[in-house]
N, C-alpha and C positions, 0 to 999 in steps of 0.2 A: 917407975913411971914411963921410962922410955920403951920398955917392953910392951906395955899396953898401947902406946901410940903406934907401934909397928903392927900390932894385931888389928887396930882400927884401919890403918892404911891397907892392910892385906884384904880385909873384908870389903873395902871400897873397890879395890882392884878387881876382886872376883865379880862384883856386881857390874862393873864396867865391861868386863869380858863377856859376861852373859848377855848384856844388853846389846852388844855390838856383833851379834851372830850374823855372819855373812849370808846365811841362807834365809834368815828372817828379814833382814834389811835389804838384801841385794838382788832378790829374785822378783821380777815383775810378772804380772798375770799373763802377759803375752808370751813369756818364755816357757810357761808350763805346757808340756805336751799331754799330760794326763794328770788328773787330780781325783783323789778319793777322799773318804772321810778322814783317813789318818796319814796319807802320803801324797806327794806330788812328784812328777818325773820331769827332769830337764836335761838338755844336752850339757855335758861338761865343757867348761870354757877352755880347758887345757887337756884335751882328750889323749888317752894313751893310744887309741886307735880310732878310726873312723866309726862313728855311730855310738861312741861311748856315752852312756847315760848315767845320771845320778838319780837314785830314789831317795827322796828326802822326807823325813817324818815332819808332821806339823807340830810335834812336841819334841822337847829335848830329852834324849836318853843318853846315858854314858856308855851303855853296853847293850847289845842285842838281847842279852839275858834279862834285861829290865822290861822288855815288852810284855804286855798282857797277851794272853793266848789269842784273842780275837784280832789284835793288832798284828801279831806275828803271822797269823793265817792270811790276813789281807796282804802283807808283804810278799808272802810266797805266791799268792794269786797274781799279784802284779808282775813278779818276776817271770812266772810261767806265761802270762799274757805277752810280755815283751819279747821273750825268746821265741815264741811261736808265731809272731807277726813280723 
């Protein structure tokens, strides 16, 4: 019985973590420098160097390998645009 209670608590914890995504909840529209169908770009609030940007997906992915081909292509287009401007 105790084991099943721990499993239920774990599932609730996972849902809370997903719901409290800092990028979903903490980015306002006026912070977005660029927005596309799949991504948006913002300045990092704790930059490694001047001009450090974050490219954030509109959907949650655990790994870049999870991206569909068209989403991945758009990511590379954004990167190319940002480094050339």
